[in-house]
C-alpha positions as CSV (number, residue, x, y, z in Angstrom):
1,X,75.3,-68.4,-42.0
2,X,71.7,-68.2,-44.3
3,X,68.9,-67.2,-42.5
4,X,66.6,-70.2,-42.3
5,X,63.8,-67.5,-42.4
6,X,64.7,-66.3,-45.7
7,X,64.1,-68.2,-49.6
8,X,63.9,-66.9,-52.8
9,X,61.2,-64.6,-52.8
10,X,61.9,-63.5,-49.1
11,X,61.2,-64.7,-45.6
12,X,58.9,-67.9,-45.2
13,X,55.5,-67.1,-43.9
14,X,55.0,-70.8,-42.7
15,X,55.0,-70.2,-39.0
16,X,52.6,-67.0,-39.7
17,X,50.2,-69.5,-41.6
18,X,49.9,-71.7,-38.9
19,X,49.4,-69.2,-36.5
20,X,46.7,-68.0,-38.4
21,X,45.3,-71.5,-39.0
22,X,45.3,-72.9,-35.5
23,X,42.1,-72.3,-32.9
24,X,42.3,-69.4,-31.0
25,X,43.1,-70.0,-27.1
26,X,39.4,-69.2,-26.4
27,X,37.9,-71.1,-29.3
28,X,39.8,-73.9,-27.8
29,X,38.7,-73.0,-24.3
30,X,35.1,-72.9,-26.1
31,X,35.4,-76.4,-27.4
32,X,36.8,-78.4,-24.2
33,X,34.1,-76.7,-22.5
34,X,31.5,-77.9,-24.7
35,X,32.6,-81.2,-25.0
36,X,33.0,-81.6,-21.2
37,X,29.0,-80.1,-21.2
38,X,28.3,-82.9,-23.7
39,X,30.0,-85.4,-21.1
40,X,27.8,-84.2,-18.5
41,X,24.7,-84.6,-20.5
42,X,25.4,-88.3,-20.7
43,X,26.7,-89.2,-17.5
44,X,22.7,-87.6,-16.4
45,X,21.2,-90.1,-18.9
46,X,20.1,-93.3,-18.0
47,X,22.8,-96.0,-18.1
48,X,20.1,-97.9,-21.0
49,X,20.4,-95.3,-23.0
50,X,24.2,-94.1,-22.7
51,X,24.8,-97.9,-24.0
52,X,22.9,-97.4,-27.0
53,X,24.8,-94.4,-28.2
54,X,26.8,-94.8,-31.1
55,X,30.8,-94.1,-29.5
56,X,34.2,-95.6,-29.1
57,X,34.1,-98.6,-26.2
58,X,36.6,-96.1,-23.9
59,X,34.4,-93.0,-23.7
60,X,30.9,-95.1,-22.8
61,X,33.1,-97.0,-20.3
62,X,34.2,-93.7,-18.9
63,X,30.9,-92.7,-18.8
64,X,29.2,-95.8,-17.2
65,X,32.0,-95.6,-14.7
66,X,31.4,-91.8,-13.4
67,X,27.5,-92.5,-13.1
68,X,28.5,-95.4,-10.7
69,X,30.6,-92.9,-8.3
70,X,29.2,-91.5,-5.4
71,X,31.9,-89.9,-3.8
72,X,31.7,-86.3,-4.7
73,X,36.0,-85.4,-5.6
74,X,36.0,-89.0,-7.2
75,X,33.0,-88.2,-9.9
76,X,34.3,-84.9,-10.2
77,X,37.6,-86.3,-11.2
78,X,36.0,-88.9,-13.3
79,X,33.9,-86.0,-15.3
80,X,36.7,-84.5,-15.8
81,X,38.5,-87.4,-17.8
82,X,34.8,-88.2,-19.5
83,X,35.6,-84.4,-21.2
84,X,39.4,-85.9,-21.7
85,X,37.8,-89.1,-23.7
86,X,35.7,-86.4,-25.6
87,X,38.1,-84.5,-27.0
88,X,39.3,-87.8,-28.9
89,X,36.6,-87.8,-30.8
90,X,36.2,-86.6,-34.3
91,X,33.6,-84.1,-35.5
92,X,31.5,-86.9,-36.8
93,X,30.8,-88.8,-33.6
94,X,30.7,-85.6,-31.5
95,X,27.7,-84.7,-33.9
96,X,26.2,-88.3,-33.8
97,X,26.4,-87.5,-30.1
98,X,24.6,-84.8,-30.3
99,X,22.2,-85.4,-33.0
100,X,21.2,-88.6,-30.2
101,X,21.1,-86.5,-27.5
102,X,18.5,-83.7,-29.6
103,X,16.1,-86.7,-30.1
104,X,15.8,-87.8,-26.4
105,X,14.8,-83.8,-26.2
106,X,12.2,-84.1,-28.7
107,X,10.8,-87.3,-27.5
108,X,11.0,-85.8,-23.5
109,X,8.9,-82.9,-25.2
110,X,6.2,-85.6,-26.5
111,X,6.4,-87.9,-23.3
112,X,5.6,-84.2,-21.1
113,X,2.6,-83.7,-23.4
114,X,1.2,-87.4,-23.5
115,X,1.5,-87.2,-19.1
116,X,-0.2,-84.1,-19.4
117,X,-2.9,-85.6,-21.4
118,X,-3.0,-88.9,-18.7
119,X,-3.6,-86.4,-15.9
120,X,-6.4,-84.2,-17.2
121,X,-7.7,-87.2,-18.3
122,X,-7.4,-89.0,-14.7
123,X,-8.7,-85.3,-13.3
124,X,-12.1,-85.8,-15.7
125,X,-13.2,-89.4,-14.4
126,X,-12.4,-87.7,-10.8
127,X,-15.0,-85.0,-11.6
128,X,-17.4,-86.2,-13.6
129,X,-18.8,-89.8,-13.7
130,X,-19.7,-89.5,-17.4
131,X,-16.0,-90.0,-17.8
132,X,-15.8,-94.0,-16.7
133,X,-18.4,-94.5,-18.9
134,X,-16.8,-93.6,-21.8
135,X,-13.5,-95.3,-20.7
136,X,-15.3,-98.5,-20.6
137,X,-16.4,-97.8,-24.0
138,X,-13.2,-97.5,-25.5
139,X,-12.0,-100.7,-23.1
140,X,-14.3,-103.0,-22.3
141,X,-11.2,-105.3,-20.9
142,X,-10.8,-102.8,-17.5
143,X,-12.9,-104.4,-14.9
144,X,-15.5,-101.8,-13.9
145,X,-15.5,-102.3,-10.6
146,X,-11.9,-101.7,-9.5
147,X,-11.5,-98.8,-11.4
148,X,-14.9,-97.1,-10.0
149,X,-13.8,-98.3,-6.2
150,X,-10.4,-96.1,-7.3
151,X,-12.4,-93.3,-8.2
152,X,-14.3,-93.2,-4.7
153,X,-10.9,-94.3,-3.0
154,X,-9.3,-91.0,-4.5
155,X,-11.7,-88.4,-4.0
156,X,-11.5,-89.8,-0.3
157,X,-7.8,-89.4,-0.3
158,X,-7.9,-85.5,-1.7
159,X,-10.8,-84.9,0.8
160,X,-8.6,-86.1,3.4
161,X,-5.5,-85.4,2.4
162,X,-4.4,-88.6,2.2
163,X,-1.1,-90.3,0.4
164,X,-2.3,-90.3,-3.1
165,X,-1.8,-94.0,-3.8
166,X,-5.6,-94.9,-5.6
167,X,-4.8,-91.7,-7.4
168,X,-1.4,-92.9,-8.9
169,X,-2.7,-96.5,-9.5
170,X,-5.4,-94.6,-11.5
171,X,-3.1,-92.9,-13.6
172,X,-1.2,-95.9,-13.7
173,X,-4.3,-97.7,-15.6
174,X,-4.2,-95.1,-18.0
175,X,-0.5,-95.2,-19.3
176,X,-0.9,-98.6,-19.4
177,X,-4.0,-98.1,-22.2
178,X,-2.0,-95.8,-23.8
179,X,0.9,-97.8,-24.2
180,X,-1.2,-100.2,-25.9
181,X,-2.9,-98.1,-27.8
182,X,0.5,-97.3,-29.2
183,X,1.5,-100.8,-29.3
184,X,-1.3,-101.1,-31.8
185,X,-0.5,-98.4,-33.7
186,X,3.3,-99.7,-34.0
187,X,4.8,-96.9,-32.1
188,X,6.9,-98.0,-30.0
189,X,7.4,-95.3,-27.0
190,X,10.3,-96.3,-24.9
191,X,10.2,-93.1,-23.2
192,X,6.8,-93.7,-21.7
193,X,8.3,-96.9,-20.3
194,X,11.5,-94.8,-18.9
195,X,9.2,-92.4,-17.1
196,X,9.1,-92.5,-13.6
197,X,6.4,-94.0,-12.3
198,X,4.5,-91.1,-12.1
199,X,4.3,-87.4,-12.7
200,X,6.1,-85.0,-10.2
201,X,2.6,-83.1,-9.7
202,X,1.6,-86.0,-7.4
203,X,3.9,-85.3,-4.6
């Protein structure tokens, strides 16, 4: 019986070529872990963001479903399912999703910088009455009596260690001014709208 592994030029090397062409087990594991992590990043994002990510509908549905599951074990299983779905994507689809997530991270840095600038502006208002004069000159539509009362109440809150209600409201006014200024410049600042109602430093 002829040897199936032999040909006119010796033995066939197809099976050896396939062995070298196939990714190693460790490489496959790294890719699986990477895709699982990418899926987890999407699960952790707000639903509106996930809906805007370019991806197949069945992958998106698995992610959105995972976000609704509160049970720990059920969520863990669904995360695994999300990872399985992520592995059905081709390289171009994965690259597009990664690019979208990277753009969010860049926006988050920009958002954080903007919020810190608002915090500094708020501190100036509390520390120096001249800062209010400057703010009113730039935004004459503001109710100066209301803002002045908020500043006075915020100072009192800090002195008496009370909940920072007025302190937070000042931040909201400054944020609305920034959104208006950005809109006037033609900047669509979705991330500022998606930000928490106030900065974490107020807690």
